[in-house]
C-alpha positions as CSV (number, residue, x, y, z in Angstrom):
1,X,151.9,68.1,60.2
2,X,155.6,68.3,59.1
3,X,156.1,71.0,56.5
4,X,158.8,69.4,54.4
5,X,159.4,72.4,52.1
6,X,160.5,74.4,55.2
7,X,163.2,72.0,56.3
8,X,166.8,73.3,56.1
9,X,169.3,70.6,55.1
10,X,173.0,71.5,55.5
11,X,175.6,71.8,52.7
12,X,175.9,68.0,52.6
13,X,172.1,67.6,52.3
14,X,171.7,66.4,55.9
15,X,169.6,67.3,58.8
16,X,170.1,66.0,62.4
17,X,167.4,63.7,63.8
18,X,167.1,63.4,67.6
19,X,165.4,60.0,68.2
20,X,163.3,59.9,71.4
21,X,161.5,57.0,73.1
22,X,157.8,58.0,73.0
23,X,157.0,56.1,76.2
24,X,159.8,57.3,78.4
25,X,160.8,60.6,76.8
26,X,164.5,59.4,76.8
27,X,166.8,60.5,74.0
28,X,167.9,57.3,72.3
29,X,170.3,58.5,69.6
30,X,171.3,61.4,67.3
31,X,171.5,60.4,63.7
32,X,171.2,62.2,60.3
33,X,168.7,62.1,57.5
34,X,168.8,63.3,54.0
35,X,165.8,63.9,51.8
36,X,165.7,60.3,50.6
37,X,166.0,58.7,54.0
38,X,163.4,61.0,55.4
39,X,161.0,60.0,52.5
40,X,161.7,56.3,53.3
41,X,161.0,57.0,57.0
42,X,157.7,58.6,56.2
43,X,156.7,55.9,53.8
44,X,157.6,52.9,56.1
45,X,156.9,54.6,59.4
46,X,160.3,53.3,60.5
47,X,163.5,55.3,61.1
48,X,165.9,55.4,58.1
49,X,169.1,57.4,58.3
50,X,172.1,58.4,56.2
51,X,175.4,57.0,57.5
52,X,178.1,59.7,57.2
53,X,180.8,57.2,57.7
54,X,179.6,54.7,55.1
55,X,177.9,57.3,52.9
56,X,174.8,55.1,52.5
57,X,171.3,54.8,53.7
58,X,170.5,52.5,56.6
59,X,167.1,51.4,57.9
60,X,167.4,51.0,61.7
61,X,166.8,47.4,62.7
62,X,167.2,45.9,59.3
63,X,170.1,43.7,60.5
64,X,169.5,43.7,64.3
65,X,165.7,43.6,64.4
66,X,165.7,46.6,66.7
67,X,163.3,48.6,64.5
68,X,162.1,52.0,65.6
69,X,158.4,52.6,64.7
70,X,157.8,56.3,64.2
71,X,155.1,58.0,66.3
72,X,155.8,61.6,65.2
73,X,158.3,63.8,63.5
74,X,158.6,67.4,64.6
75,X,160.9,70.2,63.3
76,X,162.6,72.7,65.7
77,X,161.9,76.4,65.5
78,X,164.5,77.0,62.8
79,X,163.5,73.9,60.8
80,X,167.1,72.7,60.8
81,X,166.7,69.7,63.2
82,X,164.1,67.0,63.8
83,X,162.7,65.3,66.8
84,X,161.6,61.7,65.9
85,X,159.5,60.0,68.6
86,X,159.4,56.3,68.3
87,X,158.3,53.0,69.8
88,X,161.3,50.7,69.7
89,X,161.7,47.0,69.3
90,X,165.0,46.8,71.1
91,X,168.1,48.8,72.2
92,X,168.9,51.9,70.2
93,X,172.7,51.6,70.6
94,X,174.8,49.2,68.6
95,X,176.5,48.2,71.9
96,X,173.2,46.7,73.0
97,X,172.4,49.5,75.4
98,X,169.0,51.2,75.5
99,X,170.3,54.6,74.6
100,X,173.5,55.7,72.8
101,X,173.9,58.4,75.4
102,X,175.4,56.4,78.3
103,X,178.9,57.8,78.8
104,X,178.9,60.2,81.8
105,X,180.8,63.5,81.3
106,X,179.3,65.7,84.1
107,X,176.7,65.2,86.8
108,X,175.0,62.2,88.2
109,X,175.9,59.0,86.2
110,X,173.6,56.2,85.5
111,X,170.0,55.8,84.2
112,X,167.1,57.1,86.2
113,X,164.5,54.5,87.1
114,X,161.5,54.3,84.7
115,X,158.4,52.2,85.1
116,X,158.7,51.4,81.4
117,X,162.2,50.0,82.0
118,X,160.9,47.7,84.7
119,X,158.0,46.7,82.5
120,X,160.4,45.8,79.7
121,X,162.5,43.8,82.1
122,X,159.4,41.8,83.2
123,X,158.5,41.2,79.5
124,X,162.0,39.7,79.1
125,X,161.5,37.5,82.2
126,X,158.3,36.2,80.7
127,X,159.9,35.4,77.4
128,X,163.1,33.8,78.8
129,X,161.9,32.4,82.2
130,X,165.4,32.4,83.8
131,X,165.8,29.9,86.6
132,X,165.8,31.1,90.2
133,X,163.8,34.3,89.4
134,X,160.8,35.2,91.5
135,X,159.2,36.8,88.4
136,X,159.7,33.5,86.5
137,X,157.9,31.7,89.4
138,X,154.9,34.1,89.1
139,X,154.6,33.7,85.3
140,X,154.9,29.9,85.6
141,X,152.2,29.7,88.2
142,X,149.9,31.8,86.0
143,X,147.2,34.4,86.3
144,X,145.5,33.1,89.5
145,X,148.8,33.2,91.4
146,X,149.6,36.7,90.1
147,X,146.1,38.0,91.1
148,X,146.4,36.4,94.5
149,X,149.7,38.3,95.0
150,X,148.1,41.6,93.9
151,X,145.3,41.1,96.4
152,X,147.8,40.3,99.2
153,X,150.0,43.3,98.4
154,X,146.9,45.6,98.3
155,X,146.0,44.4,101.8
156,X,149.5,45.1,103.0
157,X,149.2,48.7,101.7
158,X,146.0,49.1,103.6
159,X,147.5,47.8,106.8
160,X,150.5,50.0,106.5
161,X,148.5,53.1,105.6
162,X,146.0,52.5,108.4
163,X,149.0,52.4,110.8
164,X,150.2,55.8,109.3
165,X,153.6,54.2,108.8
166,X,155.0,56.2,105.9
167,X,158.1,54.2,105.3
168,X,156.3,50.9,105.4
169,X,153.5,52.2,103.2
170,X,156.1,53.3,100.6
171,X,157.6,49.8,100.8
172,X,154.3,48.0,100.3
173,X,153.1,50.3,97.5
174,X,156.4,49.5,95.7
175,X,155.6,45.8,96.1
176,X,152.1,46.3,94.9
177,X,153.3,48.3,91.8
178,X,155.7,45.5,90.9
179,X,153.0,42.8,91.1
180,X,150.5,45.0,89.1
181,X,153.2,45.4,86.4
182,X,153.6,41.6,86.4
183,X,149.8,41.4,85.9
184,X,149.9,43.9,83.1
185,X,152.6,41.9,81.3
186,X,150.6,38.7,81.8
187,X,147.5,40.3,80.2
188,X,149.4,42.3,77.5
189,X,148.5,45.7,79.0
190,X,151.2,48.3,78.4
191,X,152.2,51.2,80.5
192,X,151.1,53.4,77.6
193,X,147.6,51.9,77.9
194,X,147.4,53.0,81.5
195,X,148.8,56.4,80.7
196,X,146.2,56.9,78.0
197,X,143.4,55.9,80.4
198,X,144.6,58.3,83.0
199,X,145.0,61.1,80.5
200,X,141.4,60.6,79.2
201,X,140.1,60.9,82.8
202,X,142.2,64.0,83.3
203,X,140.7,65.6,80.2
204,X,137.2,64.8,81.3
205,X,137.8,66.1,84.8
206,X,139.2,69.3,83.4
207,X,136.2,69.8,81.2
208,X,133.8,69.2,84.1
209,X,135.6,71.8,86.2
210,X,135.5,74.3,83.3
211,X,131.7,73.7,82.9
212,X,131.1,74.2,86.6
213,X,133.1,77.5,86.5
214,X,131.0,78.8,83.6
215,X,127.7,78.1,85.3
């Protein structure tokens, strides 16, 4: 629980808020909150910031539709900065890019691949159904075709694995993962749904191991 009375706002009444995608863990933006915008954020469960350039409050997504739904807010060890974890409705950056942090200064440039990113791309394919896309073809054919492809790719993984061909097995697993994600989009199953299910199994398995150790 955020202890509001411990927060340390600067001389202008502001506190930095680091906004993080709750699904991917990627930093989306750095913005600032004052007491009023923080109160609005807590009330609406949507990010609301204070614009230092315009000297006014702004609710993220109010004009663009790219709302950020708050999952949690955590203060740092000095209570002078916030981490705001969100589920987003669209790009965080006003340039239409997923994250405001996209200008390379040092190190490897470009985004790292994320399953969530591919999932969101597939969601877009289902909405827009662009011509010439294999994914569009699958969604247009429907559930039976998607399930058939999942079955076929599963068989390909088994064949490659049985042959102990590592490279081919990696290739076929990637194909299978893609088609499983298409199935998930078709059925409205999110990556987070799978993560939660795996996490629950991990917790149960950990408890069983502890119980065996105490016997």
